[in-house]
BAMAR-985474 format. One line per 10 residues: number of its first residue (from 0); their letters; for each residue x, y, z of N, C-alpha, C. Coordinates in Angstrom, 3 decimals, always signed. Layout:
N
NUM	A	X,Y,Z,X,Y,Z,X,Y,Z; ...
//
This chain:
272
0	MPTLKNKFAC	+0.926,-1.060,+0.056,+0.025,-0.039,+0.096,+0.964,+1.219,-0.036; +0.464,+2.314,-1.111,+1.227,+3.420,-0.749,+1.360,+4.215,+0.883; +2.304,+4.955,+0.617,+2.363,+5.725,+2.104,+1.202,+6.866,+1.988; +0.911,+7.450,+2.929,-0.187,+8.427,+3.286,+0.260,+9.334,+2.526; +1.925,+9.877,+2.472,+2.191,+10.876,+1.802,+1.861,+10.847,+0.426; +2.193,+9.547,+0.062,+1.823,+9.444,-1.638,+0.679,+9.527,-2.138; -0.109,+8.676,-1.103,-1.802,+8.590,-1.510,-2.509,+10.308,-1.501; -1.900,+11.193,-0.434,-2.209,+12.622,-0.281,-1.761,+13.216,-1.753; -0.416,+12.844,-2.355,-0.155,+13.354,-3.478,-0.773,+13.077,-4.610; -1.608,+12.503,-4.565,-2.731,+12.129,-5.799,-3.588,+13.329,-5.659
10	LTNLPPMPAL	-3.763,+14.105,-5.008,-4.715,+15.128,-4.923,-4.451,+16.059,-5.953; -3.174,+16.204,-6.408,-2.691,+17.030,-7.600,-3.329,+16.473,-9.032; -4.212,+15.385,-8.884,-4.809,+14.427,-9.942,-6.175,+15.336,-9.818; -6.556,+16.294,-9.051,-7.628,+16.403,-9.148,-7.988,+17.763,-10.010; -9.406,+17.891,-10.500,-9.508,+19.094,-11.510,-9.510,+20.269,-10.696; -9.017,+21.386,-10.910,-9.464,+22.698,-10.210,-11.336,+22.907,-9.906; -11.616,+23.991,-9.072,-12.498,+23.769,-8.656,-13.243,+25.000,-9.969; -14.685,+24.812,-10.400,-15.144,+25.550,-11.540,-15.085,+26.958,-11.190; -14.744,+27.812,-11.964,-14.499,+29.130,-11.938,-15.829,+29.807,-11.259; -17.044,+29.911,-11.684,-17.935,+30.463,-11.065,-18.275,+30.137,-9.484
20	LMEALQQING	-17.571,+28.888,-9.075,-17.698,+28.442,-7.863,-17.062,+29.418,-7.094; -15.582,+29.353,-7.611,-14.576,+29.947,-6.881,-15.145,+31.605,-6.903; -15.549,+31.779,-7.919,-16.256,+33.520,-8.130,-17.032,+33.738,-6.587; -18.269,+32.674,-6.482,-18.982,+33.051,-5.746,-18.647,+32.945,-4.250; -17.445,+31.593,-3.682,-17.254,+31.702,-2.643,-16.503,+33.064,-2.297; -15.559,+33.367,-2.902,-14.787,+34.848,-2.938,-15.642,+36.015,-2.345; -16.966,+35.832,-3.183,-18.094,+36.833,-2.709,-18.534,+36.846,-1.544; -18.563,+35.701,-0.509,-19.003,+35.626,+0.898,-18.768,+36.541,+1.821; -17.509,+36.946,+1.521,-17.036,+38.063,+2.613,-16.218,+39.202,+1.673; -16.707,+39.468,+0.292,-16.191,+40.460,-0.261,-17.161,+41.417,-0.713
30	KQDLTALVNK	-16.882,+42.276,-1.624,-18.098,+43.241,-1.999,-19.225,+42.302,-2.847; -20.214,+42.852,-2.677,-21.774,+42.093,-3.452,-21.625,+43.248,-4.532; -21.247,+42.612,-6.042,-21.783,+43.251,-7.342,-22.790,+42.662,-7.941; -23.508,+43.208,-7.775,-25.097,+42.602,-8.655,-24.770,+42.253,-9.974; -24.238,+43.466,-10.521,-24.228,+43.982,-11.896,-22.760,+42.530,-12.557; -21.771,+42.504,-11.826,-20.842,+41.489,-12.299,-21.221,+40.079,-11.978; -22.371,+40.077,-10.818,-22.710,+38.380,-11.076,-23.418,+37.844,-12.147; -24.350,+39.106,-12.364,-25.585,+38.641,-13.416,-24.667,+38.351,-14.523; -23.880,+39.178,-14.815,-23.244,+38.853,-16.339,-22.330,+37.843,-16.331; -21.766,+37.486,-15.374,-21.056,+36.360,-15.157,-21.829,+35.068,-15.309
40	ISLDSPIAVQ	-22.899,+35.111,-14.424,-23.831,+33.692,-14.485,-24.473,+33.736,-16.032; -24.910,+34.954,-16.810,-25.617,+35.277,-18.075,-24.595,+34.299,-18.741; -23.349,+34.109,-18.685,-22.337,+33.726,-19.729,-22.707,+32.101,-19.976; -23.067,+31.451,-18.940,-23.513,+30.083,-18.618,-24.803,+29.737,-18.690; -25.491,+29.526,-20.007,-26.563,+29.406,-20.027,-27.414,+28.201,-19.213; -26.743,+26.935,-19.250,-27.651,+26.146,-18.310,-27.747,+26.417,-16.795; -26.727,+27.506,-16.583,-26.583,+27.661,-14.951,-27.755,+28.712,-14.540; -27.846,+29.751,-15.726,-28.706,+30.830,-15.748,-29.830,+30.102,-15.766; -30.485,+28.962,-16.421,-31.764,+28.281,-16.406,-32.072,+27.419,-15.104; -30.946,+27.084,-14.793,-31.502,+26.474,-13.407,-31.762,+27.251,-12.351
50	ILRIANSPFY	-30.766,+28.347,-12.304,-31.199,+29.364,-11.272,-32.447,+29.851,-11.296; -33.096,+30.270,-12.429,-34.542,+30.574,-12.585,-35.452,+29.392,-12.061; -35.106,+28.224,-12.609,-36.249,+27.315,-12.312,-36.308,+27.260,-10.823; -35.036,+27.394,-9.962,-35.389,+27.004,-8.527,-35.826,+28.275,-8.005; -35.449,+29.304,-8.921,-36.248,+30.564,-7.939,-37.793,+30.561,-8.146; -37.926,+29.850,-9.304,-39.707,+29.690,-9.380,-40.469,+28.333,-9.036; -39.208,+27.613,-8.085,-39.710,+26.623,-7.600,-40.761,+26.902,-6.397; -41.518,+25.944,-5.921,-42.448,+26.294,-4.744,-41.976,+25.944,-3.539; -40.278,+26.060,-3.568,-39.923,+26.200,-2.264,-39.836,+27.582,-1.556; -39.688,+28.765,-2.782,-39.334,+29.808,-2.553,-41.249,+30.438,-2.566
60	GMSREIGSLR	-42.196,+30.005,-3.097,-43.566,+30.360,-3.149,-43.559,+31.925,-3.593; -43.233,+31.916,-4.507,-43.196,+33.494,-5.303,-44.619,+33.741,-6.004; -44.957,+34.433,-5.601,-46.544,+35.074,-6.352,-46.578,+35.350,-7.631; -45.314,+35.681,-8.265,-45.430,+35.431,-9.582,-44.272,+34.843,-10.094; -43.970,+34.547,-11.683,-42.931,+34.355,-12.068,-41.706,+34.990,-12.100; -40.520,+34.710,-11.985,-39.636,+35.393,-11.919,-38.860,+35.501,-13.059; -38.703,+36.431,-14.074,-38.423,+36.179,-15.557,-36.945,+36.669,-15.797; -35.917,+36.924,-15.117,-34.685,+37.693,-15.249,-33.722,+37.163,-13.860; -32.358,+37.030,-14.225,-31.506,+36.742,-13.081,-31.645,+38.141,-12.368; -31.358,+39.458,-13.025,-31.494,+40.457,-11.962,-32.732,+40.590,-10.706
70	EAIVLLGFNR	-33.669,+39.968,-11.510,-35.160,+40.186,-10.749,-35.027,+39.295,-9.875; -34.583,+38.130,-10.122,-34.228,+36.713,-9.305,-33.642,+37.408,-7.777; -32.302,+37.963,-8.507,-31.259,+38.392,-7.089,-32.091,+39.277,-6.272; -32.791,+40.372,-7.240,-33.383,+41.652,-6.228,-34.593,+40.936,-5.370; -35.580,+39.763,-5.676,-36.391,+39.407,-5.023,-35.884,+38.371,-4.057; -34.994,+37.606,-4.021,-34.536,+36.720,-3.637,-33.230,+37.013,-2.657; -32.372,+37.992,-2.863,-31.578,+38.528,-1.992,-29.920,+37.717,-2.583; -29.059,+38.643,-2.794,-27.579,+38.341,-3.219,-27.437,+36.929,-2.565; -27.376,+36.572,-1.206,-26.908,+35.396,-0.582,-27.260,+34.402,-1.307; -28.705,+34.438,-1.423,-29.941,+33.059,-1.661,-29.171,+32.669,-3.170
80	IRDMLVSICF	-29.210,+33.717,-3.873,-28.410,+33.369,-5.508,-27.319,+32.651,-5.441; -26.402,+33.396,-4.583,-24.932,+33.034,-4.382,-25.090,+31.358,-4.007; -26.151,+31.043,-3.027,-26.352,+29.792,-2.582,-26.384,+28.753,-3.427; -27.536,+29.218,-4.776,-27.916,+28.590,-5.759,-26.720,+28.241,-6.442; -25.942,+29.263,-6.787,-25.061,+28.957,-7.966,-23.877,+28.046,-7.098; -23.484,+28.257,-5.691,-22.759,+27.368,-4.994,-23.041,+25.600,-5.298; -24.406,+25.593,-5.148,-25.089,+24.519,-5.388,-24.965,+23.723,-6.393; -25.306,+24.557,-7.580,-25.217,+23.917,-9.036,-24.006,+24.019,-9.194; -22.935,+24.117,-8.795,-21.731,+24.387,-9.296,-20.852,+22.996,-8.674; -21.582,+22.435,-7.333,-21.113,+21.529,-6.674,-21.495,+20.230,-7.649
90	SKILPAWHKD	-22.117,+20.252,-8.305,-22.377,+19.003,-9.201,-21.242,+18.838,-10.417; -20.578,+20.031,-10.678,-19.259,+20.054,-11.791,-18.104,+19.695,-11.138; -18.009,+19.348,-9.691,-16.923,+19.569,-9.182,-16.234,+18.288,-9.738; -16.267,+17.140,-9.685,-15.553,+15.917,-10.080,-16.654,+14.952,-10.674; -16.029,+14.323,-11.853,-16.928,+13.470,-12.498,-16.613,+12.280,-11.786; -17.429,+12.168,-10.878,-17.679,+10.522,-10.284,-18.634,+9.742,-10.466; -18.512,+9.407,-11.880,-19.643,+8.215,-12.128,-18.730,+6.880,-11.900; -19.250,+6.387,-10.720,-18.432,+5.280,-10.197,-19.630,+4.270,-10.268; -19.633,+2.857,-10.353,-20.614,+1.821,-10.225,-20.944,+1.685,-8.775; -20.298,+2.135,-7.735,-20.726,+1.912,-6.332,-21.015,+3.156,-5.910
100	FNYLQLCHHS	-20.990,+4.281,-6.793,-21.242,+5.605,-5.828,-22.690,+6.238,-6.480; -23.482,+6.413,-5.397,-24.629,+6.990,-5.407,-24.612,+8.476,-5.923; -24.252,+9.209,-6.713,-23.930,+10.434,-6.910,-25.183,+11.553,-6.671; -26.174,+11.142,-6.759,-27.767,+11.723,-6.533,-28.030,+11.951,-5.390; -27.619,+10.604,-4.125,-27.705,+10.573,-3.125,-26.893,+11.752,-2.528; -25.998,+11.513,-2.767,-24.776,+12.248,-2.185,-25.117,+13.823,-2.345; -25.489,+13.976,-3.432,-26.028,+15.600,-3.905,-27.120,+16.202,-2.929; -28.021,+15.122,-2.857,-29.201,+15.499,-2.009,-29.196,+15.711,-0.618; -28.192,+14.597,-0.154,-27.949,+14.700,+1.156,-26.889,+15.862,+1.804; -26.124,+16.326,+0.625,-25.308,+17.657,+0.989,-26.157,+18.867,+1.011
110	MAVAECTRQL	-26.734,+18.800,-0.053,-27.542,+20.357,-0.224,-28.661,+20.181,+1.060; -29.271,+19.184,+1.246,-29.978,+18.932,+2.426,-29.329,+19.680,+3.568; -28.264,+18.825,+3.927,-27.507,+19.463,+5.171,-27.013,+20.806,+5.097; -26.556,+21.562,+3.736,-26.472,+23.087,+3.610,-27.764,+23.780,+4.021; -28.878,+23.585,+3.483,-29.908,+24.470,+4.055,-30.172,+24.379,+5.543; -30.088,+23.135,+6.014,-30.363,+23.041,+7.169,-29.243,+23.437,+8.243; -28.063,+23.735,+7.913,-27.106,+24.470,+8.170,-27.290,+25.786,+8.725; -27.952,+26.266,+7.357,-27.812,+27.690,+7.293,-29.243,+28.206,+7.687; -30.182,+27.010,+8.347,-31.310,+27.667,+9.023,-31.052,+27.442,+10.573; -29.974,+26.614,+10.679,-29.455,+26.337,+12.219,-28.930,+27.697,+12.377
120	ANCTGTSPDF	-27.990,+28.511,+11.725,-27.058,+29.485,+11.683,-28.464,+30.448,+12.182; -29.558,+30.663,+11.482,-30.583,+31.686,+11.895,-31.298,+31.589,+12.950; -31.338,+30.667,+13.402,-32.002,+29.978,+14.805,-31.072,+30.325,+15.700; -29.826,+30.398,+15.460,-28.633,+30.454,+17.033,-27.896,+31.937,+16.822; -28.331,+32.639,+15.827,-27.488,+33.951,+15.761,-26.436,+34.009,+15.096; -25.852,+32.586,+14.920,-24.583,+32.717,+14.353,-24.250,+33.290,+12.964; -23.222,+33.442,+12.643,-22.855,+34.236,+11.331,-23.217,+33.135,+10.344; -23.905,+33.439,+9.338,-24.456,+32.792,+8.327,-23.261,+32.550,+6.911; -22.568,+33.397,+7.048,-21.644,+33.669,+6.358,-21.157,+32.234,+5.053; -20.607,+31.373,+6.051,-20.002,+29.994,+5.629,-21.018,+29.104,+5.913
130	AFTAGLLHDI	-21.901,+29.156,+6.512,-22.896,+27.933,+6.743,-23.313,+27.080,+5.444; -24.058,+27.652,+4.739,-24.278,+27.068,+3.657,-23.520,+26.150,+2.671; -22.297,+26.921,+2.418,-20.903,+26.311,+1.953,-20.575,+25.217,+2.701; -20.155,+25.251,+3.806,-19.454,+24.231,+4.734,-20.577,+23.024,+4.847; -21.962,+23.227,+4.940,-22.588,+22.256,+5.116,-22.572,+21.780,+3.525; -22.579,+22.277,+2.197,-22.580,+21.380,+1.243,-21.331,+20.877,+0.911; -20.497,+21.218,+1.489,-18.921,+20.477,+1.255,-18.737,+19.371,+2.250; -19.558,+19.299,+3.247,-18.814,+18.646,+4.043,-18.482,+17.399,+3.972; -19.254,+16.389,+2.922,-18.940,+15.209,+2.570,-18.084,+15.008,+1.336; -17.306,+16.342,+0.869,-16.451,+16.215,-0.321,-15.750,+15.113,-0.098
140	GRLVMAVLFP	-15.206,+14.463,+0.857,-14.259,+13.614,+0.958,-14.659,+11.892,+0.401; -15.718,+11.739,+0.310,-16.336,+10.866,-0.373,-16.173,+10.919,-1.894; -16.503,+11.828,-2.413,-16.393,+11.868,-3.785,-14.605,+12.012,-4.349; -13.936,+12.338,-3.468,-12.476,+12.263,-3.641,-12.214,+11.038,-3.760; -12.606,+10.126,-2.821,-12.385,+8.883,-2.491,-12.758,+8.124,-3.895; -13.829,+8.499,-4.222,-14.680,+7.809,-5.165,-13.464,+7.740,-6.818; -13.138,+9.116,-6.572,-12.594,+9.693,-8.203,-10.797,+8.740,-8.066; -10.291,+9.247,-6.803,-8.901,+9.089,-6.781,-8.620,+7.393,-6.398; -9.818,+6.720,-5.862,-9.401,+5.322,-5.211,-10.380,+4.696,-5.772; -10.785,+4.314,-6.995,-12.123,+3.846,-7.570,-12.186,+2.159,-6.724
150	DEFSRIINES	-10.868,+1.580,-6.934,-11.218,-0.180,-6.609,-11.401,-0.116,-4.815; -10.517,+0.966,-4.393,-10.923,+0.789,-2.657,-11.965,+1.383,-2.267; -12.825,+2.232,-3.285,-13.720,+2.704,-2.747,-14.871,+1.729,-3.171; -14.514,+0.837,-3.901,-15.854,-0.233,-3.854,-15.693,-1.067,-2.983; -14.232,-1.307,-2.459,-14.429,-2.423,-1.446,-14.889,-2.152,-0.136; -14.651,-0.465,+0.147,-15.171,+0.060,+1.237,-16.698,+0.185,+1.308; -17.597,+0.548,+0.070,-18.958,+0.292,+0.232,-19.129,-1.225,+0.426; -19.033,-1.969,-0.197,-19.312,-3.318,-0.437,-19.060,-4.082,+0.920; -18.315,-3.918,+1.821,-17.749,-4.485,+3.225,-18.546,-3.608,+4.134; -19.263,-3.899,+4.946,-20.379,-3.630,+5.674,-20.595,-4.097,+7.558
160	ATSLIETERR	-19.371,-4.761,+7.590,-19.178,-5.478,+9.008,-19.040,-4.519,+9.955; -18.125,-3.373,+9.699,-17.902,-2.209,+10.597,-18.466,-0.873,+10.212; -18.063,-0.013,+10.836,-18.786,+1.333,+10.769,-18.274,+1.796,+9.321; -18.838,+2.650,+8.570,-18.026,+3.262,+7.233,-16.693,+3.845,+7.169; -16.679,+4.858,+8.589,-15.452,+5.560,+9.089,-14.324,+4.511,+9.058; -14.573,+3.329,+9.931,-13.627,+2.437,+10.115,-13.002,+1.717,+9.277; -13.888,+1.551,+8.115,-13.331,+0.653,+7.319,-12.889,+1.598,+6.133; -13.111,+2.879,+5.970,-12.341,+3.867,+5.147,-10.691,+3.727,+5.909; -10.600,+3.560,+7.238,-9.213,+3.723,+8.040,-8.599,+2.930,+7.688; -9.499,+1.511,+7.642,-8.661,+0.122,+7.531,-7.955,-0.029,+6.027
170	ILGFDHMEIG	-9.032,+0.344,+4.969,-8.468,-0.035,+3.635,-7.593,+1.105,+3.478; -7.936,+2.589,+3.438,-7.175,+3.425,+2.706,-5.841,+3.728,+3.761; -6.102,+3.690,+5.213,-5.067,+4.262,+6.056,-5.791,+5.799,+6.498; -6.949,+6.190,+5.870,-7.420,+7.532,+6.348,-8.721,+7.642,+5.962; -9.951,+8.561,+6.514,-11.132,+8.679,+6.135,-11.548,+9.513,+5.280; -12.782,+9.824,+5.131,-13.228,+10.681,+4.051,-13.068,+11.922,+4.867; -12.752,+12.169,+5.843,-13.108,+13.701,+6.602,-11.449,+14.279,+6.300; -10.649,+13.256,+6.602,-8.855,+13.855,+6.353,-8.663,+14.043,+5.036; -8.889,+12.984,+4.093,-8.740,+13.494,+2.828,-9.822,+14.618,+2.117; -10.920,+14.871,+2.491,-11.533,+15.608,+2.164,-11.332,+17.039,+2.663
180	GKAAQHWNLP	-10.870,+17.209,+4.103,-10.113,+18.354,+4.392,-8.727,+18.713,+3.614; -8.246,+17.649,+3.067,-6.650,+17.808,+2.258,-6.961,+18.195,+1.053; -8.203,+17.845,+0.348,-8.600,+18.293,-0.701,-9.185,+19.977,-0.935; -9.791,+20.227,+0.341,-10.098,+21.598,+0.752,-8.972,+22.436,+0.480; -7.909,+21.972,+1.212,-6.662,+22.715,+1.206,-5.987,+22.995,+0.110; -5.965,+22.010,-0.980,-5.527,+21.882,-1.719,-6.144,+22.588,-2.678; -7.629,+23.047,-2.994,-8.325,+24.023,-3.505,-8.544,+25.172,-2.979; -7.783,+25.273,-2.097,-7.721,+26.887,-1.352,-8.828,+27.260,-0.739; -10.041,+26.624,-0.299,-11.108,+26.909,+0.155,-10.747,+27.552,+1.822; -11.622,+28.404,+1.833,-11.410,+28.996,+3.600,-10.969,+28.207,+4.203
190	VAIQEVIEQH	-10.088,+28.376,+5.414,-9.726,+27.643,+6.313,-10.680,+27.223,+7.267; -11.922,+28.061,+7.572,-12.942,+27.792,+8.183,-13.765,+26.368,+7.728; -14.057,+26.270,+6.225,-14.554,+25.007,+5.745,-13.650,+24.058,+5.977; -12.138,+24.338,+5.663,-11.501,+22.846,+5.836,-11.753,+22.174,+7.126; -11.870,+23.107,+8.378,-11.938,+22.328,+9.369,-13.446,+21.783,+9.710; -14.255,+22.555,+9.181,-15.348,+21.800,+9.033,-15.607,+20.105,+8.521; -14.949,+20.321,+7.226,-14.772,+19.073,+6.444,-14.172,+17.868,+7.262; -12.778,+18.506,+8.071,-12.232,+17.330,+8.539,-12.596,+17.032,+10.229; -14.024,+17.785,+10.555,-14.388,+17.145,+11.922,-15.851,+16.887,+12.067; -16.510,+17.024,+10.857,-17.920,+17.161,+10.607,-18.650,+15.704,+11.212
200	DTPPEAGAAK	-17.835,+14.483,+11.597,-18.509,+13.450,+11.973,-17.684,+13.371,+13.428; -16.890,+14.364,+14.074,-16.598,+14.401,+15.569,-17.597,+15.057,+16.225; -17.997,+14.046,+17.662,-18.646,+14.538,+18.348,-18.128,+16.016,+19.126; -18.893,+16.908,+19.581,-18.649,+17.878,+20.164,-18.009,+17.982,+21.585; -17.090,+18.564,+22.046,-16.752,+17.947,+23.736,-17.933,+19.040,+24.447; -18.342,+18.326,+25.577,-19.133,+18.952,+26.600,-18.912,+20.263,+26.864; -19.791,+21.312,+26.853,-19.727,+22.519,+26.844,-19.335,+23.417,+25.559; -19.000,+22.871,+24.819,-18.439,+23.383,+23.219,-19.439,+24.656,+22.749; -18.399,+25.682,+22.597,-19.165,+26.892,+22.161,-20.115,+26.581,+20.998; -20.717,+27.608,+20.410,-21.208,+27.768,+19.144,-20.510,+27.941,+18.326
210	SLGLLVYTAN	-20.225,+27.062,+16.920,-19.449,+27.423,+16.171,-19.681,+26.932,+14.728; -19.301,+27.069,+13.582,-19.852,+26.277,+12.343,-19.470,+24.778,+12.302; -18.604,+24.448,+12.971,-18.249,+22.881,+13.107,-19.519,+22.383,+13.872; -19.789,+22.752,+14.870,-20.962,+22.392,+15.639,-22.299,+22.398,+14.802; -22.579,+23.467,+13.962,-24.043,+23.655,+13.237,-24.024,+22.401,+12.189; -22.630,+22.327,+11.563,-22.827,+21.342,+10.460,-22.911,+20.092,+10.940; -22.043,+19.498,+11.981,-22.027,+18.246,+12.582,-23.895,+18.019,+13.209; -24.412,+19.058,+13.807,-25.698,+18.879,+14.044,-26.875,+18.809,+12.852; -26.529,+19.398,+11.732,-27.214,+19.402,+10.738,-27.261,+18.190,+10.375; -25.496,+17.487,+9.977,-25.748,+16.343,+9.420,-26.326,+15.320,+10.034
220	LLILNAEQSD	-26.286,+15.565,+11.646,-27.173,+13.882,+12.056,-28.483,+14.519,+12.052; -29.216,+15.682,+12.056,-30.305,+15.853,+11.581,-30.887,+15.057,+10.520; -29.973,+15.610,+9.297,-30.450,+15.094,+8.024,-30.585,+13.258,+8.102; -29.212,+12.948,+8.149,-29.257,+11.410,+8.317,-30.418,+10.578,+9.014; -30.619,+11.341,+10.214,-31.917,+10.754,+10.662,-33.026,+10.863,+10.465; -33.107,+11.517,+9.532,-34.598,+12.037,+8.308,-34.470,+10.830,+7.398; -33.331,+10.781,+6.918,-32.989,+10.067,+5.686,-33.128,+8.391,+6.190; -33.268,+7.995,+7.405,-33.758,+6.807,+8.088,-34.934,+6.138,+7.445; -35.050,+4.885,+7.320,-36.846,+4.678,+7.001,-37.056,+4.312,+8.344; -36.498,+4.199,+9.421,-36.675,+3.965,+10.922,-36.682,+5.163,+11.608
230	ESALEDHEPI	-36.879,+6.363,+11.332,-36.681,+7.571,+11.585,-36.841,+7.710,+13.013; -35.765,+7.847,+14.130,-36.315,+7.952,+15.562,-36.867,+9.498,+15.761; -37.276,+9.459,+16.991,-37.757,+10.951,+17.449,-36.504,+11.727,+18.006; -36.314,+12.684,+17.673,-35.255,+13.692,+17.910,-34.924,+13.753,+19.654; -35.876,+13.519,+20.105,-35.708,+13.514,+21.937,-35.131,+12.447,+22.252; -35.359,+11.312,+21.399,-34.905,+9.487,+21.754,-33.465,+9.701,+21.279; -32.904,+10.822,+20.129,-31.684,+10.542,+19.791,-30.451,+11.602,+20.539; -29.999,+10.698,+21.346,-29.051,+11.149,+22.217,-27.768,+12.183,+21.708; -27.316,+11.698,+20.417,-26.494,+12.581,+20.001,-26.831,+13.977,+19.728; -28.135,+13.942,+18.888,-28.747,+14.953,+18.284,-29.223,+16.122,+19.369
240	HSALALLNVS	-29.882,+15.279,+20.379,-30.371,+15.864,+21.799,-29.330,+16.437,+22.406; -27.646,+16.265,+22.664,-26.646,+16.846,+23.005,-26.412,+18.167,+22.416; -26.142,+17.934,+21.096,-25.708,+18.992,+19.932,-27.031,+19.914,+19.922; -28.209,+19.704,+20.250,-28.961,+20.953,+20.150,-29.334,+21.509,+21.403; -28.788,+20.807,+22.606,-28.465,+21.445,+23.815,-27.357,+22.546,+23.798; -26.547,+22.337,+23.214,-25.367,+22.977,+22.964,-25.362,+24.307,+22.005; -26.431,+24.104,+20.984,-26.765,+25.243,+20.525,-28.025,+25.938,+20.742; -28.464,+25.449,+21.944,-29.648,+25.776,+22.260,-30.756,+26.257,+21.357; -31.184,+24.842,+20.813,-32.278,+24.845,+19.558,-33.290,+23.809,+20.127; -34.556,+24.211,+19.902,-35.798,+23.485,+20.426,-35.914,+22.274,+19.509
250	IEQATRCTDS	-36.273,+21.290,+20.015,-36.832,+20.349,+18.799,-37.627,+20.584,+17.662; -38.759,+21.495,+18.038,-39.771,+21.948,+17.243,-38.717,+22.906,+15.950; -38.070,+23.700,+16.462,-37.038,+24.569,+15.539,-36.051,+23.172,+14.734; -35.415,+22.526,+15.053,-34.941,+21.215,+14.347,-35.510,+20.841,+13.773; -36.761,+20.408,+14.049,-37.662,+19.974,+13.206,-37.881,+20.795,+11.623; -38.018,+21.913,+12.138,-38.225,+22.936,+10.770,-36.839,+23.312,+10.065; -35.949,+23.164,+10.538,-34.648,+22.945,+9.900,-34.137,+22.132,+9.070; -34.781,+20.825,+9.533,-34.707,+19.560,+8.898,-35.405,+19.437,+7.487; -36.798,+19.874,+7.859,-37.758,+19.785,+6.765,-37.123,+20.875,+5.517; -36.900,+21.857,+5.993,-36.368,+23.029,+4.823,-35.171,+22.484,+4.096
260	GRQFADQLVI	-34.544,+22.189,+4.879,-33.164,+21.445,+3.955,-33.694,+20.384,+3.008; -34.509,+19.299,+3.954,-34.929,+18.389,+2.714,-35.927,+18.943,+1.461; -36.677,+19.919,+1.968,-37.652,+20.632,+0.751,-36.518,+21.325,-0.215; -35.456,+22.087,+0.362,-34.610,+22.779,-0.611,-33.670,+21.699,-1.445; -33.244,+20.345,-1.024,-32.461,+19.488,-1.764,-33.401,+18.919,-3.108; -34.873,+18.581,-2.304,-35.730,+18.309,-3.276,-35.653,+19.111,-4.543; -36.120,+20.299,-4.666,-35.984,+21.229,-5.763,-34.952,+21.332,-6.566; -33.878,+21.058,-6.036,-32.476,+21.385,-6.711,-32.063,+19.632,-7.218; -32.139,+18.790,-6.621,-31.420,+17.454,-7.167,-32.769,+16.855,-7.920; -32.733,+16.851,-9.177,-33.684,+16.280,-9.942,-33.172,+14.959,-10.804
270	PS	-33.555,+13.668,-10.541,-32.903,+12.753,-11.239,-33.065,+12.588,-12.533; -31.994,+12.081,-13.134,-31.647,+12.329,-14.471,-32.664,+11.102,-15.271
//
């Protein structure tokens, strides 16, 4: 088996982040230029059409049809359009069509976690700047594994004797959190997002402060629980209960955030 250093050297084989995605990420903390954003998106007709389709979806409940990108930005706000752009570009990051990789499932889960994280940020008064994007990219390591280590990825998916993370570590020597963080570093993503990717499955310590990492950890648990066929009551789910207590978020608020996340993903992820 190659050394960890050699395996992480494979990250140089990853394609660059889509230019529009990098543009959107840079504008999270930068100057918001409406005209520049409209002009850039307009150059990519498929993305422009997708944004208008999403803006006119039942999720946003507009009273009339939105007919232009500029109108969509004015009505929904710059930040929501940026979130849509990041979501659409996410599907263009890696060509991970692998026989054992359920790409649509990952996209749906990631977008649900992204919107749930954003809603939790609103509930807790936490800065929403990176919330959506951090939630969206939290599982990027799974995608990276499928691209760079397709054979090992198949073994991981097909071995269910232990937990997924333990299987990843046994077969590859690292888990999707670690390589996801390395990939985020390779792409020069913000450090705050790198840290969330590296820690999103790590339970918080007792008394942990509200943070971006805690938001994504909680949103991921909420969405995973909702995806289970035997969905358990949040009150009886100890890790979720503990995380919500740290965030000072009620069960009712958490349920609303979860539902909103899943509805958002339903509008964006359309089976081909």
